[in-house]
N, C-alpha and C positions, 0 to 999 in steps of 0.2 A: 407615711411611714408603711412599707411592705409587707407584710408578715407572712413567715413560709412560704417564701416563692417557689412555685413549682419547676420541676426539673424533668429530664429523664425521658428516651427515646417516645413513651408510651403518648406524653404530655404533647412532646413537639410535633409528632406525627399529627394527631388529632387538631392538634391548631392550625398546623399548616393546609393541610384538610378542610377543614371549617372555613378560614380564609381564604382559600381557593374555590368553595363552593361559593361563597358570597360575594366573591368577584364577579362568578360568571352570571350569579344570577343579576348584580346590577348592571354588568355589559349589556344585558339580554332586554333590563328595565328603559336602558338609556338608548339600545337599537328600537325599541319599541315606541318611545317618547319621537326618537327621530320620524320613524316613520308615518307616526300619527299628526305628525304638523304641530306637535307642542300642545297639543290638546291637554286641558287643565285635569281631566282625571289622572292622564299618563304623567304629568307632572307628578301627581297626588302619589301615586305607583311608585316614580324612578326615585323620588325623597325618602322613600321608605326602603329601597333598596341600597341605596348610595349610604347608609345610613348601620347597614349590617356590617362591612367589612371595617367600618370605621370601628364600630363597638369593638371586632375580634381583635382589633390591633392594640387596642386599649387593653382587652384582657391580657394581652400578647405584652404589653409591656408591664404591667402588674405581675404578670408570670402568676396570672390567679387559674386554680385547677378548676373554680365551682363556676367563674366567670366564660371558661372554655367551657366547663361542660352545658352551660346554659345556653349558651350560644348554638353548641353544636348541634344540642335539641332542637332550637329553633330552627336551624338550614334544615334540618332533618325535616321538619313538619313545612318550610316552605318547599322543598323538592316532590315533596309527597303529593301535596295540591296542585303543585304544575305538574304532577305526572296524571293526577285526576282530569284535569284542566284536558292535556292532551288524549286521555280517552273519550272524554264529554265531544271533543272535535271529530272523532273518530280520525285521528292521526297519532296511533298507535307508535309510529315513528319519532314521534315529539313527547312520548309519556317514557320510553325505557331509557333513557338516558337520567332523568332526574330520581326513577325509581333507584338505578346503581348507585347516584350518588348518595342518597338517601340513605342504603342500604349499606355503603361504606362510612359514610359519616355517622352513623348511631352503632355502627361493628366497632370504630376508631373512639369512641366515646365509652362503651361498656367494659375495651380493653384499658382504657389510661383509668377508669375509676376501679377497677378490677384489680390491677397492679397495685394502688393506693389501699386499695382494702388487705393485700395480702401481706403489707408489712406489720410485723408486731415486736423486731427487736429491736432494741435500744442501747445505748450508749450513756451513762451519767457520768458527767466529769465535776473535775474539782479543781478550782485554781485561786491558791491562794496570792491577791496581787499589791503592787506596791499603790497603785493607784486606780484605781476605779473608773475613773473618766476616761484614762489615756488606754486603757486594759480593754477597754468597751468599742473604743474608736477603733482599735486595731481588728477588735473580730469583729466588728461590723464589715470590716472592708473585704475580709474573709468569705462573708456569706455565698458569692457565687461558688467559689471553690469548694465552699463546705458541700453545698447544692448539687454540685456536678459528680462528687465523690459518694452522695448518696445518703448524706448526713442532713437529716431535715429537724431544724428547732423545733422545740414544743415547749418548753418554758424556761424559765432562769429563775435562781434564787439567790438572795444573800445570806447567811448565817446571824440569825438574831445577837444584837452586841459584836459582832465582828464582820461590817459590812464588805469588808474586802476581801472574805471567804466566799469565792461566788459556786454555786452549783447548778449547771443545766444540762438539759438532758436534749438528745436528739433521739428522733427514731429512723432507723437506719435500712437498707435497703439490702446491705451484705455486710457481716462481720468480717469479712476478708476484707472488702475496700475501705471499711473504718479502718481496719490496722494500717493497711498500704498510707492511708492518708496520715493516721497519726507518728506513722513511721517514718515519713518523707519528712529530710533535714530540712525542708522549708517551713515545717509547721514547727519545730525547737527554734529556728530562727525568729518566727513571729512570735513564739513565747518568750524568746528573750526581749523582743523590740516592745513588747506590750506589758513588762515586767509583771512576770508571773514568778512568784517566789519559791512556789512547790506546786504540784498536782499530782491528780490519780483521775484512774478511769475504770469504767468498770463496765462490763458487757450482760445486759439483762433481756431476757422475754418474757409476756405477759402470761401469766397464769390464766388458765380455765374460770370459768366463771366458781363462786364459793361452794354451789350447791355441788359442783360436779367433781370437787377435789376430795379423795377417798378421805376417809375418815380415820382421823389419828390412833393409835395404839397407845392404851395408858403404861 
């Protein structure tokens, strides 16, 4: 099961460039393999390079922010080492390209993770439903739409003694887009189709650390 799939311009831009960088690296490895006439060392190098774009595609399939981050760092290091090789061969023209790729990949990865860290607003929702399994099936079918609207599911609970009274928490990119998602007539239709009897939602924001809170007055 894919939990909390990533989305947003920063994620897709970083993932796309990381994939492009991995494909370029694999293409050069395959070209070197051809020029080396199938030498065993070139075969080993090519097998590792071809594995990288496949790994990026898998992280994209999972929509995993952590996976894309790890592979972005990997491709940054690969391009940096390629640049070192270019300088060692006294061919700076073959080093500048990898340096640019490394700088862009690292910048996009930092942008993606900075956008994630900035989200500190939440939406707490409650639904009382007729049938939990039927409701959950409809709820899961709308995960992609929720993510596209900047709603990132963080947890889900059921009331003790009343398992059909469900609470769930979204971390949200924007209160405005979250309201637009809720006010969309399709959201009401989905609630009706899933058997929601009644519900409510509240927008919340994270408090600072307890030590930073102002002292209460008696």
